[in-house]
N, C-alpha and C positions, 0 to 999 in steps of 0.2 A: 578722470574718474570712470569714464566709459570703458577704457582699456582694462582697468583693474577689475571691473565687474564682469567683463567678457572673459578675462583670464580665469577668474574664479569659477565661472559657469562651466568652462570646458574641463577644468580639473575635477569637478565633482561629478561629471557625467560618467556613467558606466556604459561599456559597450552593450548593445542590445544582444539578447541571447540568440537571436536569429541571424546575426551578422556572419558573413562568410569571408574567407580570405580571397585574395586575387587568384591564387592557384586553384582554389576550389571552383571559382567562377569560370576560369579558363578551361578547366577540365569539363565542367558541365556544358560550356559552349561548344567545345570540340565534339562531345558526344551528341549534342543536339544537332549540330551541322552534319555529322556523319549519318545520323538517323534520317535526317531530311534528304540528304543526297541518295541514300539507299532507297527511300520511298519513291523519289522521283525516278530513279533508275528502274525500279520495278514497274511503275506506271508506264514508262516509255517502252519497256520490254513487252508488256501486256498489249499496248497499243500497236506495236509492230507486229505481234502475232495476230491480232485481230485484223489488221490491214492485209496481211498475207493470206489469211483465211477468207477475206472478203466479207466479214461480218459487220464492219463499220464503214461508213462513207469517209473517204479521204478529204482533207481540206486542200486548198490550193497548193500549198508548199509540199505537202506529202505527194500529191499527184505529180507535181513537177519533178520531184526527186525520183519517184518510182516509174513514171511513164513520161519521160521528157519528149517523146515523139509526138505526143498530143499537142504540144505547144510549137511544133516546127511548122512555120508558115511557108517554107520552101517546098514542102511535099504537097503537090497538087495532082 
């Protein structure tokens, strides 16, 4: 009896008006990921410009990449 009631319940349900297809979701997801990567690239470019101009303080990784001689213990 439970299976019959469950079967009738799913047949009578109508799809919600806000439902989207898998293709629509994947398109939205690709666009969202592209926007996010573009935003991150812009932030990284701006940070690199600021470092080159000397307007922001570098963190340890950036200092190591831009001025590795600072970490050379052999230079005395």
